[in-house]
C-alpha angles and dihedrals in degrees: 000000000000091000092051091050092051092049091050090049091052091050090054090050092050096043095084113166115266092240088069091063088075089057096054090115094054117108114257092244093053090047090055093052092049094050108026097151092053093053091046089055091049092050092049091052092050094050093046092051091049093050094049091049090050097045098046096063090040091057091049091049092050089054091052093050091049089055090051092052091051090050090052090053088052089048091243091140095161090056091048090049092056092053094047090051090050090051091051090061086069098035107022095170100046104130096200093053089046090051092053089048090053092049095051089046088053091049088056090052091249091136098160091054092048091051091054091052095047093048090051090057093046092054088067100029113023094190101034106158115276095348095108087047093054091042090054091050091053091048090049091052088054091050091247091137100167091053090046092053091047092053092048091051090054090051090051092052088063095036111020094182099050103135096201093050091048091048096048092044088057091050092049093048092049092048090052091054098259096122098157091054089047091053091049090051093053092045088056092050092049092050087067097031108030093170096056099127096190091052091048090050093051091045090055090051092048092051090049091050090047091052092049091049092051091048092051091051091051089049090053095044101040115004093167096045126115088243092062092046089052091051091050091050091049091050091053090048092050090052092051094251092132099162091054090046090054091051091051093048091049090050088052092050090052089058100038122014091182098054105141116255095001095125092051092049093048092045090051092053091049089049090053089050088051089238093146099178097053091039091052092050094050094043092053089053089049091053090052086062095041115010093187098050098136101208094044088054092047094049091047091046089053092051093047091048090053089050089050093242088137101161093052092045096054099074092046092052091048091055090051092050092048088062097035108029092174096057098120095186091059089056089050093053092043091051090052089051092053090049089050092052092046096248094132098165091053088048090053091053094050094047090051089053089053091052092049087062096039116014091185097056098133097191091055092050089050091050089051091049089057095039095052089047089057089049090051091242097138098172093055092041091052092045092057091045090055090050090052091051092048093049091049090052091050091051091048091050091050091050091051091049091051090050090051090051091052098041098070090052091051090048092053090047092051091047091052090051 
């Protein structure tokens, strides 16, 4: 159809009226002035033909690209690749089509091919949107971590807040042994996106790796030092081997009574073992070194509350809460202390603060049920009792649901046996 239209247009152009043949010798400019309407018609026909020829293939190309996008959504990357290659026959230098070709190649794990495509784009447009990002991802997949980091940095020059580029830059830096830089990169990402779970997860791993690396260096440099003994004790404590941790800390104390923080660490392990007497002794020694140590004050406040030494516990719990104002358990202990000293209004205020942080704190509701009963406020007392019952039912229901989820798996296992 396009060819027929063009031929017809050419015929119109060539079918000049015979009377013009007598004017062959006229200059072109004079000819134009003598027949302006004719030349306007000719010019209109030429432009219309050109536009139709340009638009027809564009419409066809748009249809092809729409098909490719749908195939990508359906994860038919091979099918999308074929269409993008077909489109490039018409527009071989189109950067956006080349980018999509590189992406679908990457999705098919053809990383070398994708790198060639991305680099071709960057030769013409060094900061073309997302291309350095995708290039860095392909390099990362091939374990070329330095090149990956370089590409991600270039992407961040053009778009400093790109989350993917920040994330992959951190991964590349960590993989190339630059853990501190990787941590800093993730901390920057989390400053803007504090709820990014994947970034938080990687950050936890990076910190763990950093701690292991530091421990290994201490082991190489000073295997018999108090510092290495303290690290070993901490490792046992972290793994729940509390008795072994205590032995290691005692060995450290026999070598260095003044090792910083040793009494707090040992007191914390005793507290976890529920050895109140030894924990109390070590925590008091820890507070002689650092009277404002918040966790030492909290642990000691917990122990004193359990031993009903309420008046002595109160200042320790307050110090803990000053440092950690969202520590709900400290409010719970402090409320119990005020009840124990007879300061019921102060107890009410503290328990309410605990519920602001955790409205489903059953123990606090139970304390308020008893406290309001003592204050002869039966409606409030009954209300908190009903909340306790409802929360217990919810917990029981959740436990039953979890059991039902596990039971079919156990049944299958037993059947297989």
